[in-house]
N, C-alpha and C positions, 0 to 999 in steps of 0.2 A: 536593370543594373543599378547597383547601389554605390553611390560615390562616397567613399569613406577613406580617410587617410590611414594606411597601415602603420603599425609601430614595429613591424617585424615579428618573427616567431617568438612567442612568449610561453612560459610554462603554464600548463593547464592549472586552474585553481584547485587547491586542496581543502579549502574551507569555504563556507557560504559567504563570509565576508569578502573574500577575495573575489568570488563570482559576482557579487553585487557591485563591487568596485569596478570590475571589467564592464559590467552592464552600463554603469553610470558613464564610464569613459567613452564607450561606443556611441551612446546617445548624444552626449555633448559634442562629439566630434564628427557627427554625421550631418552634413549641410542639408537644409530642406526637410520636408516631411519624410518620415521613415514609415512605410507600410508595416503593419504588425507581421505579415507573412514573410517579410524580408529581413526580419531581425536576425535570424540565424545566419544568413549570408553576410550581413554587415558585421556581425560579431566575428565570424571566421576570418573575414578579410582584414579586420583591424588587429585582432589578437593572434592570428596565426595558428589557432587550434579550434577543434570542434566545439560547437555550441551545445554543451551537454547540460542543459538546464535541469533535465530529469534526475541528475545526480545530486541536486541540492534542494529542489522544490518538487513537491508531489504534483504531477501533471495528470489531472483527472479526466473525466469524460468531456469537460468543458474545453479541453485543449489548452493551447498557449494563452489565448485571451483571458480565460478564467484564471489561469495561474498568475498572470501579470497583475491582475486586479488585486491579488493578495499582497502585493508589495507596492502600494501607492506612493510610498515615500521614496521609491526609486524610479518608477515608471508611471507616466500619466498618459492614458489613452484619450484620443480626441478623434473627431470625424471631420474629414476634409474631402470635399467633392464626392461624398457618398462612400469614402473608403476609410476604414479604421486605421489610424496612424498612432504612433507613440513618440513620446519625447521624455527627456529627463525631468524628474520632479525637483531635483536640487540644482543649485547654481553651478555654473561651469568652474567657478573658482574654488569649489569645495575640495578639501583635501580628503585623503583616504580615512584618516582618523576622524574627520568630521562626518563622513558618511557612516562610519561605524558607530559613532555616537547617535546619529539620527536613526539608525536602525534599532539601536538599543531603546531609544526614547519611544519609537513607534511600538515596540513590543511591550514596553512597560505600560503603555496606554491600553494595549489589548489585554494585558494581564489584569489591569485595574477594572476594565469593563466586565471582564469574565468574573472577577470576584464579586462585583455588584450583582451580576446576573445570578450567581450562585446563592448570594444572600437573599435575593428576592424569591428565588425558587424555594429555598429552605424555609422561608416564612410563609409558604403557601400562597404567595402573590397577594397577601392581605394588604389592603390599603393602609398606609401609615400617615400620620400627620407629620408634616415637614415644617421644621422651624424656619422662620423668615431669614433669608440670608443677611448677613451683616453688610453694612454700607460698603466696607472696604474689601468685602470678599469677591474674589474673581472666580469665574467658571474654570474647570479643568482646561488646560491648553490643548487646542487641537492642532497646533503647529508642530510639525515633526522637528525634533531637535530641542524643544522646550524642556528646561530642567524640571525633574519631578518635585512634587510638593516636599518641603522640609518637614512638615508636620506629619505627613503620612507617606513616607518613601515607599516605593514599590520597586521590586526587583524583577529585572528582565528575565525571561525564561532562559535557561542555559542553552547556549548554542549547540546544535548537533555535532556529534564527533565527526572526525574526517571520514568522508565516505558515506555519511548518513544524511538523509534528507530532512529538511525542516517540514514538519507536517503542516496542513492547512490550519488556518487561525482557529477554526472551531475545534479541531482536535487538539491543537497545541494548548488552547486556553481551557479546555474542558467545559466550554460554554455550550451554545446551541448546537455545535457540531458534534457533541458527545453522543447524541442519539444516533447520528449518521455513522460515526465510528463503530458504535455497538452493532448497528445493522450490518455493516461491512464485515465485522468480525464474525458474526453469526453466519453470514452467507459463505464466507471463506471456510468456516469450520464445517458446514454442511457439504460443501464441495470436496474438502479434503477427506471427510468421512466416506464419500462415495468412492474416491480414488483409493482409500485405504482398503475398503472392502473388495473392490475390484482386484487390487494387488493380492489379496488373500485368495481370491478366486483362482488367479493365475498360479499361485504357489500350490494350491490343491489340484489344479489340472495337471501340473507338471508331475506331482506325485502319482496321480492316477495313471498317467502315461507310463511312469516308470514302474507301475505295479506295487506302489508302497502303501496304498490304503489310506485310511484316516489319519490325520496328524495330531499328536498329543497337544493339547492346548498350551502346556508350558514350553513347547518347542516352537510355537508359531512365530514368536518375535525373532528367533534365531534364523529360521528358514526364510522369513520375509526379508530380513536384513541381507542374507547371503544372495538372494535372488535380485533384489532391487538396489542394493548399495545405499539404502537410505534407512533411518530407523523406523520401526513401527511405533510411532509417536501418537498415542491415544489422546494425550493432552491437547495437542494442536487441533484435534478434531472435536474438542469439547467433551471428552469421555474420559473415564477413570478406570473402568472395569472392562477387561477383554471379552468375558463371557457375555455381559450385558450388552456390550457393543455388537457383538456378532449376532445376538438374538434379535436385533432390530432388522435384520436382513434375511428373513426366512426364505425368500425366493433365491438367495445366492448361496447361503451356507446353512448348516445346522449342526447343533452340538449333540453328541451322544455320550453315554457314560455318566458317571457321577464323581464328584470329589477330585482326588488327584488323578483319576483315570479318565478324566473328561477328555474328549477328543472332538475335533472339528472336521467336517467333510462337506463336500459339494452337496447342495439341496437335492433331495431325491426328486423333487418336482422338476428341477432344472434337468437332472440326469435323464429322467423319463422323457421330457420333451426332446432332448438331444437324441435319445435312443430312437424315438418315433421318427425324427427327421432323417435317420438313415434308411428308413424303409420307403421304397418308392410309393408315391401317392397314386390315387386313381388316374391322375393326368400323366403319370410316367415321370414327373419331375421330382427332384429331391430337394428338401428344404435346405437352404444355404444359411449357416449359422457360424459367424466368426470368420477368421482368416482361412483361406483355402489353400495357401501355399506357405512353405517355410518362409519365403521373402516377406509375405504379408504378415505373418506371425511376428517376425523379427521387427518389422517396422511398427506394428501396433505396440509391441513391448517397449521399444525405444521411445515412442511417443508418450506412452503412459508414464515411463520412468521420468522423462523430462517434465511432464506435467506435475508429477508428485514433487520433484525437486523445486519447481517454480513455486508451488503452493507453500512448501516448507519456508522458502526464502520470504515469501510475502507475509506469512504468519509470523516469522521471527522479527521482520521489520515493525509489523504492527504491534507485536507484544513489547518490543524494545521502546517504541514510542509511547505506549500506554504506561510502561514502567516509569519512563521519565516524567510523564504528566502526574503520576501518583506520588512521585518523590517530593 
């Protein structure tokens, strides 16, 4: 059980600054050590609403512990008796405005480090001679809340819009995490491409069952959208040309005809395999391929639709984050 003094039901935060203030309030009003796994319980008890950290911060494979390490100006982890606990990084007397300023200062420091890393990378990591520091020159402040240098002011990255998450520091700063973001984008694009072509296959299967035959290529987007209620968005899959995209999946679909009369149909190889599967084998068993009942087919279609929608949401969030970083 977590001993924390409740303040009564409060409105869920609408911006990350509100969420960070709530986190600080919970930590400074929790007596004794607070195990990291009990943070959600302590938060809900004090604030009177769900601990929805994933609405404001990206929670990756490292889980809550890795996420909290990205806000060291709010949360400080430590180990006590072999258990990871957390405490407030700021003083109990800090006001909400003071915490917001500390958050902005921390992000300015990240932005500054990112700019330095970019400059170093742009110069090919070539060693440079450094001028000796002046006697009265001070190193960049590592203390959260310190004012930025007047001679070289830095601007804190823009806060995410309401409902958007703040990306991890690497992605937000465009520094070392940029490669990871690119890899994630490529992986998501590949997954979405697979889902798109599988959606096309289902469109063609439905046409075949209805006896409609091959589908004109210029009508594919319309029929795809009618069936799945989501757009046939090649851009999200890293593609620009429909024909070129479909030709990458010869085991799924194939193109016939030329020019404006070009059409797409199920791969003849796949059709031949399915036809062979309907003939009893020497063992007397029939090859099972795909859903065997109407209920299974509906369930598979529903699962596929939800997966495509989820991929689209993830892609849109990633693209929005990259757009903000490029601005």
